[in-house]
N, C-alpha and C positions, 0 to 999 in steps of 0.2 A: 301679266305684268312684265314689262321690259327689263332687260338685264341692267340697264342704266338706272332705272327706278329702284331696283332691288339693291344695287350698290349704294345709292344715295340713302335709302332707308337704313341699310346696315351701318353706314358711317354715322348717321344721325343717332341711331340707337346706341351705338358704342359711346358716342359723345354724351348722350343723355345719361347712360349708366355711370360714366366717369364723373360727371357733374353731380349726379345724385349721391354718389359715394362720398365726394368731397363735402357736399352739403350736410349729409348725415354726420360726418366726422366733426365738422364745425359745430353743428347743433349739439351733438353729444358732449363735446368739450364745454360749451357754454352752459348746458343744462346741468351737467355734473357739478360744476362749481357753483351755479346759482342755487340749486336745491340742496346741496350738501355743504355749502360754504359758510364761513363765519364773516359777518359784516363788521368792519371797524372803520374808524376815521383815519385818513392818512394825509400827509402834506406833500405838495409838489416841491421837491428839493431843488431840482434844476431841469432844464430842457436839453435833451440830447439831440444834436443836429447831425443827420446823416446826409452828406452831400454825395451826389452821383451825377454822372454825365449821361444825358439821354441821347439815344441814337438819332432821334429826330430833331434835336435842338443843338445849336452851336454853344449855348451856355449851359452851365451846371444847374441842376435842380437840387432841392433838398427836402427831406422829410424831417419833421420834428416830433420827438417822442417825450412825454413827461416821465421823469425819474421820480418815483414816489417812495417815501419812507413811512412805515407804520409800525406799531407795536402789536404783536399778537395777544390774544386773550390770556396767554400764560406768561407774558412779559418779554418775549423774544423780539428784538428789533430786526426788522427786515427792510431792505431797500430793493426796488425792482424798477425796471424800465418797461413801460407798457408796450405791448406788441402793436397797438393801434396808433397810427400817427395823429398828430394834432391838426385839425383844420380850423381855420378862422380864429386862431389864438384862443381856443376855448379853455385852455389851462394856462395859468401864469404861476411863476415861482411864488411860493408860500400859500397858494390856494389850498383849502381843505377839501378833500374829496373822499367819498366813501369807496372803500375797496372791499373785495370779497376774496377770501382765500380758503384753500382746503386745509382743514384743521390737522389732518394727518401729514400733509406736505405743504407747509406755508410758502414754498417756492412756487406753487401753482396758485397764482394770484392775478387779478385783473381789476380794473376800475369797474365799479358797479353802476353801469349806465346802460340804457337800452341800446344805444349806438354801438358801444364797445362790445357788448355781449351778443347782440342779436342781428346787427346789420349785415354782416358777411354771411351768416347762415341763411338769412332771408333772401339775400341777393342770389346766392347759389341755388336755393330752391326755386326761385323765380325763373332763373335761367334754365333749370332742368324742366320746369313746367312749359316754358316756351319751346324747348326742344321736343317735348312730348307732343305739344300741339302741332309742331312741324311734322312730326311722324304721322299724325292723323291727316294732315293736309296733303303731304307728298303722295 
């Protein structure tokens, strides 16, 4: 095996390990809240807009995040901003959404949807799988 090939495999292995570590972290966070959380209904209070300037564009872009309020099972009122941006206006002000929160720490909360909980972990695992496949090919 040539030195160039060994270096490529080493870099790809390092990248695979890093992506896998990130994927496991994302998966653990989603699984912990999904399997141990309490599900309640919440209401979209407003939409938070985060504007930023892209390096590749001359104009500003923006991400939009739903701000949701809900009441815990013990009557505590909570408001949170989802960590997942809105795509295609899937949430509007006053929409009712199901949220899931950690009973011990109601600040650990997210919208209870497949996309919000599982899309990023699955994407990261897929990327790690592609990297692993690349290791076998190189």
